[in-house]
N, C-alpha and C positions, 0 to 999 in steps of 0.2 A: 405281327398279323394276328387278327383275333376272328376266330370263327363263330358264326352266329347262326344257329338253326332258323331255316324258313319256317317250319311247322306247316308245310303243305300237305294237305289231305285229299284235295280235289282240284279240279281246273279252276273253279271259281277263287280259290286262295292263291293261285300263282301270280296273277296280276297284282294283287294286293301285297304280297310278300316281296316281290321284286322292286315295286314302287316304293315300299316302306325302306327297304335296304339302299334304294337309291337315293331317298331323301336324307338319309343318314349322312351323306356327303362324304363317306370314308374313301371313296374311289376305288371300292373293292370289285369283285367279281362273284361269279356263281360257281359252285362247285356241287354239281348235280350226282349223288351217289346213285349206284345202280339199285333201282327199286321199281315196282310196278307203276307207281304214281309218276315218277320222273320218266318212265318209258312211255306211259300213255300221253303224257303232257310235253314230250321231248320239244315239238316244234314250237309251242307257245311258250316254253321256258326260253328256249333261243331267242325267239321273235322278242319277247318282252326285254330280256337282257340286252339285246342288241338296241332296241329303242332307247334304253338308257345308257347306251355306249359302255356297257358292262361286259367284260370278256366271260365266257362260259366254259367250264371245263367238265366233260363227262368221261364215261367208262369206255365206251365202245365205238369203234371206227365209223360206224353209219351215223353217228352224232356228228362229227366232223364235216361229213358230206351233207349234213342237213343245216350246217352253218355254226356249230360250236368252234370255239377258237382252237382248243386242244383236246385230244381224247387221250388217254392212257389207261390201258386195262388189258385184261387177258386176250389173247388171241384166240378167238373163238374157232377158227379153223383147226388149230392144234388141239384145243380142248376136245372138238368133236373126234378127233381121231383118237385121243386117249379114251374117250367113251366107247368108241367102237372096238377098241382093243379089249376094254373090260367086257363088253357084250360077248365078243368071241370068246374069250376065256370061260365065261360062265356058260356059254352054250358048248363048250367042250367039256364041261364037268366040273370044273372047279368051283367051289362053294364061295359065295360072295364074301362070307365072313373070313375067308382065307386069304383074299385079295388085300394088299396094303392100301391105306388111304393115299389118295395122290392129289397134290395141289398142282395148280396150274405151272407150267413149266416156261412158257413163253408169254412175253407181254409186249404190246406195241404201242409205239407213240406216234400220234397222227397230228400234224399241225395244218391249219387252214389259213394259208396266207392272205387269201381273199377277205376272210372275216377280219383278219388282223388290220389290213388296209382300210376296210370300212370303219373299224374302231379306232384309226388313227395310232396304231400300235406298230412298232418295228420289231419283228423277231430277230434275234441275234443268230448270226451264221453258226455259231456252235450248236445251239439248240436245232436249227434246221439240218445240221449235219449229223444230229444223232437221231433224228425222226425216221421212223420206218417207212412213213409216207408223208409227202407234202402235197397239199392241195393248193394249186396256183390259182 
């Protein structure tokens, strides 16, 4: 597998980047990293990838509900709880500098079977079994 950066900086570049990648004929897919550009252009990226029968992978659950094939990333609910705990500690007088740096503790995998069918893909039962959520 070879990773190729799309170089997308705005919505005008989304269609071009996806079409160029599809024209390559590699049969690959789109991995959209969490970034303001991919968030703002989420629906366009998913739509253009689907039009070229390319699977798309994003980081957050909402993207799977929007039509991405798979999402894998932090569980935002868990991260919000961690943040609330930090705020509580600070409001109780602990100095922020005295708090440990924390990383996400929980990740979630969401698979969109509907998108897989539209792309002509079959998701293995093993992957479906490991998914936190499956969109039928």
